[in-house]
RODO-2510 file (C-alpha; in nm, 4 decimals, decimal comma):
residues 276
     n   res          X          Y          Z
     1     m    -1,1414     0,4971     0,1563
     2     q    -1,0827     0,8588     0,0630
     3     s    -0,9571     0,9625     0,4059
     4     l    -0,7266     0,6604     0,4359
     5     s    -0,5845     0,7219     0,0872
     6     k    -0,5032     1,0805     0,1856
     7     v    -0,3102     0,9548     0,4868
     8     w    -0,1075     0,7180     0,2692
     9     l    -0,0335     0,9804     0,0055
    10     f     0,0738     1,2445     0,2543
    11     c     0,3074     1,0103     0,4384
    12     v     0,4612     0,8640     0,1234
    13     l     0,5140     1,2089    -0,0269
    14     l     0,7224     1,3133     0,2707
    15     l     0,9289     0,9985     0,2936
    16     i     1,0376     0,8974    -0,0580
    17     s     1,3613     0,7040    -0,0441
    18     s     1,6444     0,8435    -0,2531
    19     v     1,7955     0,4995    -0,2965
    20     a     1,6555     0,3629    -0,6207
    21     s     1,7397    -0,0013    -0,5594
    22     a     1,5866    -0,0181    -0,2118
    23     n     1,2278    -0,0566    -0,1024
    24     l     1,0448     0,2653    -0,0313
    25     t     1,0525     0,3334     0,3432
    26     i     0,7269     0,4647     0,4894
    27     e     0,7424     0,5659     0,8524
    28     i     0,4462     0,6885     1,0554
    29     t     0,5844     0,8990     1,3397
    30     r     0,2506     0,9762     1,5026
    31     g    -0,0851     0,8022     1,5016
    32     s    -0,4270     0,8959     1,6256
    33     d    -0,4763     0,9611     1,9958
    34     q    -0,7905     0,7503     1,9608
    35     a    -0,6121     0,4493     1,8073
    36     l    -0,7890     0,1218     1,8856
    37     p    -0,5930    -0,1399     2,0847
    38     i    -0,5637    -0,4626     1,8858
    39     g    -0,3670    -0,7846     1,9151
    40     v    -0,2435    -0,9746     1,6088
    41     v    -0,1293    -1,3176     1,7209
    42     p     0,1420    -1,4942     1,5150
    43     f    -0,0297    -1,7428     1,2853
    44     e     0,0086    -2,1073     1,3805
    45     g     0,2247    -2,2930     1,1291
    46     s     0,3911    -1,9788     0,9954
    47     e     0,7371    -2,0729     1,1208
    48     g     0,9730    -2,1123     0,8281
    49     l     0,7425    -1,9454     0,5765
    50     p     0,8916    -1,6800     0,3446
    51     e     0,6844    -1,4052     0,5096
    52     d     0,5448    -1,3436     0,8570
    53     v     0,1798    -1,2848     0,7625
    54     a     0,0674    -1,1731     1,1074
    55     q     0,3499    -0,9191     1,1274
    56     i     0,2561    -0,7725     0,7898
    57     v    -0,1062    -0,7417     0,9056
    58     q     0,0031    -0,5786     1,2305
    59     d     0,2274    -0,3323     1,0473
    60     d    -0,0508    -0,2442     0,8018
    61     l    -0,2991    -0,1718     1,0777
    62     e    -0,0497     0,0281     1,2831
    63     r     0,0619     0,2303     0,9797
    64     s    -0,2964     0,3362     0,9139
    65     g    -0,2959     0,5315     1,2392
    66     y    -0,6294     0,3785     1,3417
    67     f    -0,4833     0,0982     1,5543
    68     d    -0,2385     0,0524     1,8389
    69     p    -0,1153    -0,3101     1,8222
    70     l    -0,0079    -0,5038     2,1286
    71     e     0,3565    -0,6102     2,1252
    72     r     0,4057    -0,9845     2,0861
    73     s     0,6246    -0,9979     2,3933
    74     a     0,3267    -0,8804     2,6023
    75     m     0,0993    -1,1659     2,4893
    76     f     0,0312    -1,4201     2,7628
    77     e    -0,0968    -1,6754     2,5111
    78     q    -0,1081    -1,7230     2,1362
    79     p    -0,4360    -1,8878     2,0281
    80     s    -0,4792    -1,9854     1,6646
    81     q    -0,8598    -2,0111     1,6500
    82     s    -1,1602    -1,8450     1,8068
    83     d    -1,2465    -2,1437     2,0277
    84     d    -0,9131    -2,1046     2,2089
    85     v    -0,9474    -1,7334     2,2879
    86     q    -0,9669    -1,6520     2,6604
    87     f    -1,1489    -1,3185     2,6533
    88     g    -1,0637    -1,2312     3,0131
    89     t    -0,6925    -1,2656     2,9434
    90     w    -0,7047    -1,0186     2,6565
    91     r    -0,9305    -0,7762     2,8431
    92     s    -0,6685    -0,7621     3,1174
    93     l    -0,4238    -0,6450     2,8494
    94     d    -0,6670    -0,3700     2,7385
    95     v    -0,7035    -0,5326     2,3955
    96     r    -1,0284    -0,4464     2,2194
    97     y    -0,9867    -0,6600     1,9068
    98     l    -0,7873    -0,9772     1,8417
    99     v    -0,6722    -1,1426     1,5194
   100     v    -0,5864    -1,5130     1,5229
   101     g    -0,5050    -1,7494     1,2415
   102     k    -0,3269    -2,0440     1,0862
   103     a    -0,0943    -2,0862     0,7899
   104     e    -0,0429    -2,4045     0,5921
   105     q     0,1717    -2,4758     0,2899
   106     t    -0,0148    -2,6521     0,0103
   107     e     0,0746    -2,7816    -0,3317
   108     g     0,1469    -2,4750    -0,5396
   109     g     0,0957    -2,2211    -0,2631
   110     f    -0,0399    -2,1615     0,0848
   111     q    -0,3674    -2,1541     0,2743
   112     l    -0,4321    -1,8922     0,5397
   113     q    -0,7155    -1,8904     0,7900
   114     f    -0,7877    -1,5834     0,9999
   115     e    -1,0523    -1,4729     1,2470
   116     l    -1,1250    -1,1320     1,3980
   117     m    -1,2549    -1,1295     1,7548
   118     d    -1,4354    -0,8561     1,9460
   119     i    -1,2905    -0,8945     2,2942
   120     s    -1,5292    -0,6626     2,4776
   121     g    -1,8302    -0,8182     2,3031
   122     q    -1,6877    -1,1707     2,3354
   123     r    -1,7776    -1,2606     1,9793
   124     r    -1,6305    -1,3588     1,6476
   125     m    -1,6694    -1,0775     1,3954
   126     i    -1,5396    -1,2296     1,0716
   127     g    -1,3351    -1,5243     0,9522
   128     e    -1,2121    -1,6434     0,6158
   129     t    -0,9848    -1,8932     0,4456
   130     v    -0,7514    -1,7325     0,1913
   131     t    -0,5874    -1,9399    -0,0813
   132     v    -0,2463    -1,8117    -0,1895
   133     r    -0,1042    -1,9013    -0,5282
   134     g     0,2727    -1,9161    -0,5492
   135     n     0,4597    -1,7135    -0,2888
   136     d     0,2328    -1,4090    -0,2750
   137     l     0,1985    -1,4146     0,1016
   138     r     0,2436    -1,0367     0,1214
   139     g    -0,0501    -0,9817    -0,1109
   140     a    -0,2642    -1,2190     0,0964
   141     a    -0,1609    -1,0424     0,4175
   142     h    -0,2599    -0,7042     0,2724
   143     y    -0,5960    -0,8537     0,1729
   144     i    -0,6517    -0,9753     0,5296
   145     s    -0,5622    -0,6301     0,6582
   146     d    -0,8221    -0,4781     0,4251
   147     q    -1,0945    -0,7101     0,5577
   148     i    -1,0110    -0,6394     0,9202
   149     f    -0,9854    -0,2642     0,8675
   150     e    -1,3200    -0,2410     0,6891
   151     e    -1,4996    -0,4637     0,9400
   152     i    -1,3944    -0,2461     1,2329
   153     t    -1,3977     0,1028     1,0809
   154     d    -1,6560     0,0624     0,8033
   155     i    -1,3990     0,2241     0,5714
   156     r    -1,2656     0,0329     0,2744
   157     g    -0,9043    -0,0705     0,3330
   158     a    -0,6267     0,0458     0,1019
   159     f    -0,3496    -0,1961     0,1974
   160     s    -0,3771    -0,3995    -0,1243
   161     t    -0,3313    -0,0915    -0,3412
   162     k    -0,0196     0,0141    -0,5285
   163     i     0,1650     0,3444    -0,5172
   164     a     0,3779     0,5156    -0,7811
   165     y     0,6644     0,7467    -0,6936
   166     v     0,9622     0,9268    -0,8487
   167     t     1,3228     0,9190    -0,7296
   168     a     1,6107     1,1487    -0,8196
   169     q     1,9786     1,0643    -0,7781
   170     g     2,2940     1,2552    -0,8572
   171     i     2,3792     1,6219    -0,8972
   172     g     2,3455     1,8627    -1,1894
   173     d     2,3945     1,7079    -1,5317
   174     d     2,4486     1,3658    -1,3726
   175     m     2,0954     1,3576    -1,2269
   176     q     1,9043     1,0345    -1,2905
   177     f     1,5281     1,0037    -1,2452
   178     g     1,3349     0,6835    -1,1829
   179     l     0,9675     0,5942    -1,1798
   180     y     0,8739     0,3113    -0,9442
   181     v     0,5671     0,1203    -0,8329
   182     a     0,5375    -0,0577    -0,4986
   183     d     0,2922    -0,2025    -0,2517
   184     a     0,1117     0,0519    -0,0346
   185     d     0,3643    -0,0188     0,2440
   186     g     0,6582     0,0578     0,0131
   187     r     0,7688    -0,3046    -0,0260
   188     r     0,8202    -0,4981    -0,3518
   189     s     0,9364    -0,1850    -0,5304
   190     e     0,9825    -0,2227    -0,9080
   191     q     1,1359     0,0246    -1,1496
   192     v     0,9069     0,1219    -1,4360
   193     l     1,1212     0,3845    -1,6097
   194     t     1,4609     0,5515    -1,5842
   195     s     1,5504     0,8780    -1,7536
   196     d     1,8130     1,1518    -1,7677
   197     e     1,5298     1,4051    -1,7753
   198     p     1,2720     1,4871    -1,5038
   199     i     0,9645     1,2659    -1,4545
   200     m     0,6622     1,4207    -1,2864
   201     s     0,3076     1,3569    -1,1645
   202     p     0,2561     0,9804    -1,2046
   203     a    -0,1124     0,8839    -1,1891
   204     w    -0,2911     0,5525    -1,2259
   205     s    -0,5529     0,4616    -1,4840
   206     p    -0,8923     0,3703    -1,3320
   207     d    -0,8254    -0,0031    -1,3750
   208     g    -0,4794     0,0155    -1,2147
   209     t    -0,2965    -0,1343    -1,5149
   210     k    -0,1394     0,1801    -1,6614
   211     l     0,0502     0,4844    -1,5429
   212     a     0,0354     0,8302    -1,6939
   213     y     0,3208     1,0703    -1,6212
   214     v     0,4920     1,3819    -1,7495
   215     s     0,8374     1,3388    -1,9009
   216     f     1,0810     1,5981    -2,0359
   217     e     1,2808     1,3493    -2,2438
   218     t     1,1935     1,5301    -2,5697
   219     e     1,2999     1,8633    -2,4143
   220     r     0,9337     1,9609    -2,3934
   221     p     0,6897     1,8365    -2,1324
   222     a     0,4839     1,5456    -2,2643
   223     i     0,2373     1,3026    -2,1117
   224     y     0,3113     0,9333    -2,1604
   225     i     0,0853     0,6393    -2,0817
   226     q     0,2644     0,3174    -1,9933
   227     d     0,1405    -0,0360    -1,9340
   228     v     0,2911    -0,1360    -1,6003
   229     a     0,3029    -0,5096    -1,6786
   230     t     0,4505    -0,4946    -2,0305
   231     g     0,6389    -0,1648    -2,0202
   232     q     0,4830    -0,0575    -2,3498
   233     r     0,3985     0,3112    -2,3655
   234     v     0,2618     0,5788    -2,5938
   235     q     0,2992     0,9547    -2,5947
   236     a    -0,0502     1,0830    -2,5294
   237     t     0,0075     1,4542    -2,5674
   238     s     0,2633     1,7320    -2,5376
   239     f     0,2537     2,0852    -2,4046
   240     e     0,4248     2,4089    -2,4871
   241     g     0,4122     2,4761    -2,1163
   242     i     0,2751     2,3389    -1,7913
   243     n     0,1212     2,5601    -1,5284
   244     g     0,1911     2,4577    -1,1708
   245     a    -0,0264     2,5499    -0,8785
   246     p     0,1407     2,7388    -0,5904
   247     s     0,1523     2,4215    -0,3815
   248     g     0,3533     2,2452    -0,6521
   249     r     0,1220     1,9448    -0,6292
   250     r    -0,0957     2,0119    -0,9309
   251     m    -0,0263     2,0681    -1,2940
   252     a    -0,2590     2,1838    -1,5667
   253     g    -0,2240     2,2019    -1,9417
   254     v    -0,4388     2,2380    -2,2504
   255     s    -0,3895     2,0030    -2,5431
   256     r    -0,5614     1,7470    -2,7602
   257     c    -0,5268     1,4019    -2,6157
   258     r    -0,4617     1,1163    -2,8579
   259     c    -0,6161     0,8653    -2,6174
   260     p    -0,9848     0,9430    -2,5509
   261     k    -1,0189     0,6552    -2,3050
   262     m    -0,7576     0,8164    -2,0828
   263     a    -0,8824     1,1733    -2,1213
   264     s    -1,0506     1,1668    -1,7819
   265     l    -0,7284     1,0871    -1,5948
   266     k    -0,6480     1,3471    -1,3314
   267     f    -0,2802     1,4188    -1,2871
   268     i    -0,2970     1,5233    -0,9228
   269     l    -0,0111     1,4828    -0,6723
   270     w     0,3268     1,3299    -0,7397
   271     m     0,1964     0,9876    -0,6577
   272     s    -0,1389     0,8212    -0,6222
   273     a    -0,2946     0,5007    -0,4963
   274     a    -0,5080     0,2781    -0,7149
   275     a    -0,7319    -0,0181    -0,6421
   276     h    -0,5291    -0,3070    -0,7763
***
């Protein structure tokens, strides 16, 4: 989990979008030379659904750098369940793992079934039925990605986590700063705060429900803690000064915190991932 989180944070830090209204764009320009070949077959019954679940799963796995997905156009067949998988066909395509599944719309949501196959071992590794409430197909797809990633790598997946990031628009006195939260892939971005003054070092609370950040809105640096769902916030502490490390990624200050429960929060990096 730790190593995967570092990959996410490094990539997101380099590629923050300057367009506040758009989704954060995260682009991986180079993966591991040892990336595992995997096929993610389009889910049966997914035509016409609001989201392409299999594509989201494929993108998650590819973005991690651990996997090298097979292009859909190269697939000779598209099975939807383990009983229909022709192992020889996929071996000829140098696929080591295969994901198959089905999608069905139900009253009040959707039902997704997925299975992970070990092609070289000719066996079913895991399978699960996921119930989706409302239209949260993206969240369900990230969950499936987490299960697949952990089963193969023995590392906890981070695709269902959230990220927080800061944008800056304008020049000089017209600069506007925004604090946003989004899925780990940069999609479903939501603005948490906008300010005429700089916002720095957002960090999640351990339960993933609150964000702590440094704001200069009172003309002095101060730490605020904000409930992401409700928008309510409190000023936790203020500093006469903040000391930055040479890398610019850490800040340290000494003050009395008004919120003991949050005193253990570490304000490290300009963004962080949280189990959510």
